[in-house]
C-alpha angles and dihedrals in degrees: 000000000000143000121279119274123229095259097045117114115253099206139034110187107297093351127094114211115236107171146344113266099187140304138234137188096279105024147019121228121217135189108232140169136216102231093204097054103020089235115155119219142182110230120204107200122185117233107261095232090056096041088064090065108089095214091052091049092053094046093046089054091046091053090047089053089051089054090050092053093046092050114137132047107038095354117082111236115253117249104184144342131216111262111229087211089067094077116173122229092265090062095240112141111236111238114186143122131202125214130178112279113246117184102246145136126232110250092242091054092046092054089050091053103042106010125232117357122252120249098263092050090048090054093051092045094049096042092050093051092043090054089056092046090050090058092048095046092048087071093050093254135127123227106201090179102114123117136126090264097049097056118077126197112220129179093261100037144306126315128205118217105176126063107184144010094291094057093049098038120133089213138350129194136183110233133191118282097038094290130140125212116206129187116206121216105204118038135193130217091250092054091050089052091051096251129137121271121241140175087286089061090063088053092054091052090047088055090052091048094050091047089052092049090049098048110015090244139064122259096246098055102112115091140037115331093232091061097053094109092049091052092052091049097044116011128082114248120258104237104154091117093051114100108268094235090060100036097091094048094048091045090054090053088053095053111138092225110069090211090061094057120098123246121258090250091054091051092048092051093044092053100040117005090186091050130260092276092052094049092046094054110123094025133302110194122099111253097258091053094045088052092048091050092049090047091052092050092050091051093048091050089049095052111117123221111232112252094239090053093046089056094047121108115261112255093028113159121262112276128191120234118277119248113283094252092051098051128079114250098233099075091059093069128072117230116235125214117270090253090060093051102050092106133019114257117235111254093235091051096060114100119240117250109278126216117261118274118275117198113223090252089062099046124095120217119247093249092055098043095084094056096045120097122239091250095051096123100270116143107240124223113265104206092180095070130092115235128213112249121249094005101086114121128242099201117203116262099218106057092108106143092068087063097041089062097061127095124220115253096257115059102208132176113289114272124203106282121233089218134026108274133199101222119232120224114253110229122213127191110227125247088234119082116279111253129201116272120248112281117277120218093258129101122204146170124287117310147087136189153186111281115239094192119153108215111210123254126201117304116260141176122290131188127231113307093003124147131184122316110205110212111201111198118196103278132183117266111309120259115273113267119256116258112259091210088063101069112145099256095039093051093055087073089069090099088073089068095082100108106340106049132261092285141117128168137029162224135217148249108174091154112029097157094114115113090209094079112120113240129207091265093062110105094193127075113266116257117260112281118260122237113270137200118278109281093015116115119246120256109273118249088226142342124222123194116200106228115268089220090067131066119266119274118274104186134007132194140165120243118205089325087284106086137040104213114204126185127195140166090279107036152332118260139179131222123200106244090208098057108011090238120140109241104185147341129211125197091204088074095058114142089004134139119240118215134177118239127206113220095011124114093201134075111250123213127173109211124189091264108025149009113254131200110198131193109252090216100057109356093248114158107251097172134008129185115192117211090230088062103035093045100027091152089061103059114197093016114182113204114214128208119303111268095201143300142227122195108318094342123096126188122209142154127238139175141192136186123247129187116237110204117230113248118262107271123240118255111291094014127112118248114255125235123271114248131227109222128186117224117196132196140188112224139198114200131181107221093189096054090031095226139119113253099190146326131204129193115250132178113281116250133230114304129328080036112235110121117223110232130185124194106227098178140008120208132178093264105025148012122235116220136190124198117221109248092228091065095051118108119241090253092054092049091052092047093050092058091213096308125116124223140205125220126211119212124189111250095222104037106020091233114158104246102181147333119218141174123221119217114290094330105147129226090261097041115133108245137181135161143196138231091261092067100258121135125204115202138169109249111185106306093339139078114232133185124216139185101251097216098044102026087228111159113238108179141340133217117203117232131208122280116277092007139096137207125263125210109311122226117227113217117171110288092354137070116209112214134203130193136195087241087068094254117143123189152146131245132183109265095219102042106020091234111159110244099179141335127196137171124238085218091229119139123217141064134263134096122340115271116271117239137217136168128226117246091262093048090234099108125056115199125200120195131184137151093288109042150334119252126193120207134182102254092214101055108003097249109164107240105179146328134222135199122178113224092215121216114359094202116105090237097031119139119266112251114214100157118126121252117256132181146201121200129206131161108323095337135084120197112213118199129193110174105296098355123089125186125188110209127185113238136178 
């Protein structure tokens, strides 16, 4: 961190800039403060010369949107974004984002201060990053934002600050013709070979990053610099200095074959079964780093806002610094804490100004420095700045491979090499919009995100030590970002949307008497919630009341974390998730089912007669596909409830009636009657391409004939499906002999692979599964896990007397459980060991509470017909409760509907019939 330079901006929107935090190839980060609220922020501002390139601008905004959707957990929540409409006088479009400031050190700086991290810190670092990757990969996207300079070490765990190739670039340069050249720091074998990146590529880079954190160098250091790319592509990593307990896991991440690398979820569980946050409880940083973080925080808090900035109007446009002779001297110095100013420091004891921090990915090795041009992306020393004391980095001297993999700015024709070189494959981003990568095998939390994949172009020459140059031609607008609410595991809950909405979980309003509560008519965001008493729910951000003149909601879903889509008997409507104000309603969506869609920029609703794609701005029908046209060979098709979805694919059942002619009678006999027979099918449909992928015949259900399916697990090769017992025919119930079964359907063809029963799990037993092929089912009063393919029992958790388990919620290394006795808990996913179990303290009977997790995974919410209870997901501490008072009118209708919830970011939307509350959650 250092003082501002003369040409640094002094304001970004409502934030006043206080100091430089660090800088990268594509952006500079500043510490800033909102004068009105005192809120500190970390501003990421694009370099002006790059912001002028349209493709850079679009990608910068796409990566900022990814950060917004990943907010929570180990990603600082966004506070504001530069508005392109606020164009300064020079015509340059402001490109910046603001996130909450968290006292933290870049990993590269931390290694320079204290050396390699100890094993426990490595586990927390790796698990935290893997948890973020798991959320990204669940949407079929690739992050490509990992580098020593993009990972921060905070007091409570790691933070990620880059969300795509621009943020983690080793250098970036605007080139003629509206192109952008990007040098990547860390490379993978598939990139070197000119192949596409995938989720597995992120795991390779994670392995490199962990090896660097464990040793202070990368595992392909030894050898000539010009052969670095060959070593990554061919040699085995050098991991002798890595702690033995972590060596195998890191080595698996560094496998040459992407298919041999573990998933992000597997890495997270292998490093910290209780989760990064659980393992980090009580502190995790070595003492020198903890002291440096605390020192940084004290200095940021002590920074003074210049008087002229304090008097400026909030929201004032960015302004560059005045010339040196026109500015007062005071703003150029950085105020120290009182403790640091108790005595004057001797002149000869003050350290000389140090050069700005260079992450290892940005440094050139000594043997390459002579051949590099002056404009090769290095950050020059600014001797006119004032440095913070005791926070200057001492970067390691042997992290060479990160430099060897970077191209110079100008990509010239190949010159004769002084040494034999293994050429790296140049990578070019296509002119077409970037689309999400195929789904990995991981499942994650909510989330989903624009892919930053770099499809490979043809191989070309590269000079010594050169890595891939990414040429970014001017493309059309980038593909819409995947919907974070549509992560694989989260979307499987869509089956619950039949008549109650796609919602599970809750918030609280025990005392809603305040007149300050924002209503649905308020166009502005609600003010930040005030602190409440222990156990009392926080003030809702907004409250929305579904009009009494309309029928009650049928289904509810989130769209892109921007809209709450509600369907009813009369219409489909959308509520702004920022303000709680209803934006539009559309009669075409009456009696429909709302569903989120990854990769789509339209709201999808399945009505009784057609599929609809609605504009998110005004609800206008953009596309419609009538069942009579899409399934013209199935006249009279009735589409059942949605069974689940993953990315752009939805699964559903449907049926139609056919007439079976009576056989021709024998001579002298009377002709028999024709029969009406119901034929049923299980469908997979791509709602982005608007086409049927497959259908497979399945047994018809109880009259009227459409079976009700629910996808309980999605794996790489198949989907596992349960049929609701209420839709089974009497003959099927008799044949089942009281035991439920699970069906496996091939992902590509829809072919039924097998049908199996699991122990004594009943027809009604709550069941869910994970991507690893493990099923979790209620068996009597217990919860038992099984190998899906073999039905082999793995472990059993005993339930309370006279009760039974509801549907468990899989969350990384844990499974959150719920029981009819109102007990909620957590068990280890692998072993079944009970971690904690608490009561909601709600009397009464009925189904077990439904569960949901907040976007960060820190808050577990249980909802039933009586109340909503929020728990700390890590240890089960009861945080707060909420009960809606229902209608306040003397003759108002009695509300008996159960509570249901939807979670996104740092908000949970609680629904009870017509009432919706948006509560802030951790």
